[in-house]
Structures are given as C-alpha cells and as structure tokens.
MARBA-3410 file (N, C-alpha, C, O; in Angstrom, 1 decimal):
91
115.9,212.8,29.3,115.7,212.5,27.9,116.0,213.7,27.1,115.6,214.8,27.3 ~ 116.8,213.5,26.0,117.2,214.6,25.1,116.2,214.7,24.0,115.9,213.7,23.3 ~ 115.7,215.9,23.7,114.8,216.1,22.6,115.6,216.0,21.3,116.7,216.4,21.2 ~ 114.9,215.5,20.2,115.5,215.4,18.9,115.7,216.8,18.4,114.8,217.7,18.6 ~ 116.7,217.1,17.6,116.9,218.4,17.0,115.8,218.7,16.0,115.4,217.9,15.3
115.4,220.0,15.9,114.4,220.3,15.0,114.9,220.2,13.5,116.1,220.5,13.3 ~ 114.1,219.7,12.7,114.5,219.5,11.3,113.9,220.6,10.5,112.9,221.2,10.8 ~ 114.6,220.9,9.4,114.2,222.0,8.5,113.0,221.5,7.8,112.8,220.4,7.4 ~ 112.0,222.5,7.5,110.8,222.1,6.8,111.2,221.6,5.4,112.2,222.0,4.8 ~ 110.4,220.6,4.9,110.7,220.1,3.6,109.4,219.9,2.8,108.3,220.1,3.3
109.6,219.6,1.5,108.5,219.5,0.6,108.8,218.3,-0.4,110.0,218.2,-0.7 ~ 107.8,217.5,-0.7,108.1,216.5,-1.7,108.6,217.1,-3.0,108.1,218.2,-3.4 ~ 109.4,216.4,-3.7,110.0,216.9,-5.0,108.9,217.2,-6.0,108.9,218.2,-6.7 ~ 107.9,216.2,-6.2,106.9,216.4,-7.2,106.0,217.6,-6.9,105.6,218.3,-7.8 ~ 105.7,217.8,-5.6,104.9,218.9,-5.2,105.6,220.2,-5.4,105.1,221.2,-5.8
106.9,220.2,-5.2,107.8,221.4,-5.4,107.8,221.8,-6.9,107.6,223.0,-7.2 ~ 108.0,220.8,-7.8,108.0,221.1,-9.2,106.7,221.7,-9.7,106.7,222.5,-10.5 ~ 105.6,221.2,-9.1,104.3,221.7,-9.5,104.1,223.1,-8.9,103.6,224.0,-9.6 ~ 104.5,223.4,-7.7,104.3,224.7,-7.1,105.2,225.7,-7.8,104.7,226.9,-8.0 ~ 106.4,225.3,-8.2,107.3,226.3,-8.9,107.0,226.4,-10.4,107.7,227.1,-11.1
105.9,225.7,-10.8,105.4,225.8,-12.2,106.4,225.3,-13.3,106.5,225.7,-14.4 ~ 107.2,224.3,-12.9,108.0,223.5,-13.8,107.2,222.4,-14.5,107.7,221.8,-15.5 ~ 106.1,222.1,-13.9,105.2,221.1,-14.4,103.7,221.6,-14.4,103.4,222.3,-13.4 ~ 102.9,221.3,-15.4,101.6,221.8,-15.5,100.6,221.1,-14.5,99.6,221.7,-14.1 ~ 100.9,219.9,-14.1,100.1,219.2,-13.1,100.9,218.4,-12.2,102.1,218.1,-12.4
100.4,217.9,-11.1,101.1,217.1,-10.1,101.5,215.8,-10.7,102.6,215.3,-10.4 ~ 100.7,215.2,-11.5,101.0,213.9,-12.1,102.2,214.0,-13.1,103.0,213.1,-13.2 ~ 102.2,215.1,-13.8,103.4,215.4,-14.7,104.6,215.6,-13.9,105.7,215.1,-14.3 ~ 104.5,216.3,-12.8,105.7,216.5,-11.9,106.1,215.2,-11.3,107.3,214.9,-11.2 ~ 105.2,214.3,-10.9,105.5,213.0,-10.4,106.3,212.2,-11.4,107.3,211.6,-11.1
105.9,212.2,-12.7,106.6,211.5,-13.8,107.9,212.0,-14.0,108.9,211.3,-14.2 ~ 108.1,213.3,-14.0,109.4,214.0,-14.1,110.4,213.5,-13.1,111.5,213.1,-13.4 ~ 109.9,213.4,-11.8,110.8,213.0,-10.7,111.2,211.5,-10.8,112.3,211.1,-10.5 ~ 110.2,210.7,-11.2,110.4,209.2,-11.3,111.3,208.8,-12.4,111.9,207.7,-12.4 ~ 111.5,209.7,-13.4,112.3,209.3,-14.6,113.8,209.2,-14.2,114.5,208.5,-14.9
114.2,209.9,-13.2,115.6,209.8,-12.7,116.5,210.8,-13.4,117.8,210.6,-13.3 ~ 116.0,211.8,-14.1,116.9,212.8,-14.7,117.2,214.0,-13.9,118.0,214.8,-14.3 ~ 116.5,214.1,-12.8,116.7,215.3,-11.9,117.7,215.0,-10.9,117.8,213.9,-10.4 ~ 118.6,216.0,-10.6,119.6,215.9,-9.5,119.3,216.8,-8.4,118.9,218.0,-8.6 ~ 119.5,216.3,-7.2,119.3,217.1,-6.0,120.6,217.2,-5.3,121.1,216.2,-4.8
121.2,218.4,-5.2,122.6,218.6,-4.6,123.6,217.6,-5.3,124.4,217.1,-4.6 ~ 123.5,217.4,-6.6,124.4,216.6,-7.3,124.1,215.1,-7.3,124.8,214.3,-8.0 ~ 123.1,214.7,-6.6,122.7,213.2,-6.6,121.5,213.0,-7.4,120.5,213.8,-7.3 ~ 121.5,211.9,-8.1,120.4,211.5,-8.9,119.2,211.2,-8.1,119.3,210.4,-7.1 ~ 118.0,211.7,-8.4,116.8,211.4,-7.7,115.8,210.5,-8.5,115.6,210.8,-9.7
115.3,209.5,-8.0,114.4,208.6,-8.7,113.1,208.4,-8.0,112.2,207.6,-8.4 ~ 112.9,209.2,-6.9,111.6,209.1,-6.2,110.9,210.4,-6.1,111.6,211.4,-5.7 ~ 109.7,210.5,-6.4,108.9,211.8,-6.3,108.8,212.2,-4.9,108.5,213.4,-4.6 ~ 108.9,211.3,-4.0,108.7,211.6,-2.5,109.9,212.2,-1.9,109.9,212.4,-0.7 ~ 111.0,212.3,-2.6,112.3,212.8,-2.1,112.0,214.2,-1.4,111.4,215.1,-2.0
112.6,214.4,-0.2,112.4,215.7,0.5,113.3,216.7,0.0,114.5,216.5,-0.1 ~ 112.8,217.9,-0.3,113.6,219.0,-0.8,113.5,220.2,0.3,112.4,220.4,0.8 ~ 114.6,220.8,0.6,114.6,221.9,1.6,115.2,223.2,1.0,115.8,223.2,0.0 ~ 114.9,224.3,1.7,115.5,225.6,1.2,117.0,225.4,1.3,117.6,224.9,2.2 ~ 117.7,226.0,0.3,119.1,225.9,0.2,119.6,224.8,-0.8,120.7,224.8,-1.2
118.7,223.9,-1.1,119.1,222.8,-2.0,119.3,223.3,-3.4,118.7,224.3,-3.8 ~ 120.1,222.6,-4.2,120.3,222.9,-5.6,119.7,221.8,-6.4,120.0,220.6,-6.2 ~ 118.9,222.2,-7.4,118.2,221.2,-8.3,118.7,221.4,-9.7,118.9,222.5,-10.1 ~ 119.0,220.3,-10.4,119.3,220.3,-11.8,118.2,219.7,-12.5,117.9,218.5,-12.3 ~ 117.5,220.5,-13.4,116.3,220.0,-14.1,116.5,220.1,-15.6,116.8,221.1,-16.1
116.3,218.9,-16.3,116.3,218.9,-17.7,114.9,219.3,-18.2,113.9,218.6,-17.9 ~ 114.8,220.5,-18.9,113.5,221.0,-19.3,113.6,221.2,-20.8,114.1,222.2,-21.3 ~ 113.0,220.2,-21.6,113.1,220.3,-23.0,114.5,220.2,-23.5,115.2,219.2,-23.2 ~ 115.0,221.2,-24.3,116.3,221.2,-24.8,117.4,221.8,-23.9,118.6,221.8,-24.2 ~ 116.9,222.4,-22.8,117.9,223.0,-21.9,117.9,222.3,-20.5,117.0,221.6,-20.2
119.0,222.7,-19.8,119.1,222.2,-18.4,119.2,223.4,-17.5,120.0,224.3,-17.7 ~ 118.3,223.4,-16.5,118.3,224.6,-15.6,118.8,224.1,-14.2,118.4,223.0,-13.7 ~ 119.6,224.9,-13.7,120.1,224.7,-12.3,119.6,225.8,-11.4,119.9,227.0,-11.7 ~ 118.9,225.4,-10.4,118.3,226.4,-9.5,118.7,226.1,-8.0,118.9,225.0,-7.7 ~ 118.8,227.2,-7.2,119.0,227.1,-5.8,117.7,227.6,-5.1,117.2,228.7,-5.4
117.1,226.8,-4.2,115.9,227.2,-3.6,116.2,228.2,-2.5,117.0,227.9,-1.6 ~ 115.5,229.3,-2.5,115.6,230.3,-1.5,114.7,229.9,-0.3,115.1,229.9,0.8 ~ 113.5,229.7,-0.7,112.4,229.3,0.3,111.5,228.3,-0.3,111.5,228.1,-1.6 ~ 110.8,227.6,0.5,109.8,226.6,0.0,108.5,227.4,-0.3,108.1,228.1,0.6 ~ 107.9,227.1,-1.4,106.6,227.8,-1.6,105.5,227.2,-0.8,105.5,226.0,-0.5
104.6,228.0,-0.3,103.5,227.6,0.5,102.3,227.1,-0.3,101.5,226.3,0.1 ~ 102.2,227.6,-1.6,101.1,227.2,-2.5,101.6,227.3,-3.9,102.7,227.8,-4.2 ~ 100.7,226.9,-4.8,101.0,227.1,-6.3,100.3,228.5,-6.6,99.1,228.5,-6.9 ~ 101.1,229.5,-6.5,100.6,230.8,-6.8,100.9,231.3,-8.2,101.2,230.5,-9.1 ~ 100.9,232.6,-8.4,101.2,233.1,-9.7,102.7,232.9,-10.0,103.5,232.7,-9.1
103.1,233.0,-11.3,104.5,232.8,-11.7,105.5,233.7,-10.9,106.6,233.2,-10.6 ~ 105.1,234.9,-10.7,106.1,235.8,-10.0,106.3,235.4,-8.6,107.4,235.5,-8.1 ~ 105.3,234.8,-7.9,105.5,234.3,-6.6,106.4,233.0,-6.6,107.2,232.8,-5.7 ~ 106.2,232.2,-7.6,107.0,231.0,-7.8,108.5,231.3,-8.0,109.4,230.7,-7.4 ~ 108.7,232.3,-8.9,110.1,232.6,-9.3,110.8,233.3,-8.1,112.1,233.3,-8.1
110.1,233.9,-7.2,110.7,234.5,-6.0,111.3,233.4,-5.0,112.1,233.7,-4.1 ~ 110.9,232.2,-5.2,111.3,231.1,-4.3,112.7,230.5,-4.7,113.2,229.7,-3.9 ~ 113.2,230.8,-5.9,114.4,230.2,-6.3,115.3,231.2,-7.1,114.8,232.2,-7.5 ~ 116.5,230.9,-7.2,117.4,231.7,-8.1,118.1,230.8,-9.1,118.5,229.6,-8.8 ~ 118.2,231.3,-10.3,118.9,230.6,-11.4,120.4,230.6,-11.2,120.9,231.7,-10.9
121.1,229.5,-11.3,122.5,229.5,-11.2,123.1,229.4,-12.5,124.4,229.3,-12.7
END
C-alpha cells in the first residue's frame, strides 16, 4: 500500500485574516471572507473555511485600497503586529 503524500500545512482564511490583523475579530474576518471580494491565487473566494498555505497570494480590499500580499509562513497565533507582518510580504 502506498502512503498518501504529505500535504502542506494550511489555515482557514478567516483565521488567517484575524491572525495577520486584517480583521479586529474572527467574526469580522469570517464576514470579509464570505463577501466574495477576496482572491486567493487569482481565484475568487466565497468561503471562510478556504484553506490558505504558505506561498499563496491574497488580494484583499481594505477600505479604499487593495492590498496584494504573498504569505511567507503561516502564523501560529495572533501575536503583536510586528510578528504578523513578518508572515507576509506586500506585492
């Protein structure tokens, strides 16, 4: 029997938005994801449970601006802003 290939670690989109401090609460992050305005690797996302992995590119409408970020690593927790900003790079 052949073992399944290991999958890369992932995190729910709403939890990621909260951990990276793009949303003040998890419920706000959930609503942001469900609105359908966020893109993951160029594809529209309509589910907060969508899996996000390191290396993915997110397009986020935040107020009057649109931010495009590439995830370097997945955050382990919702830490201070400096810790959150170290997990992604602005494109």
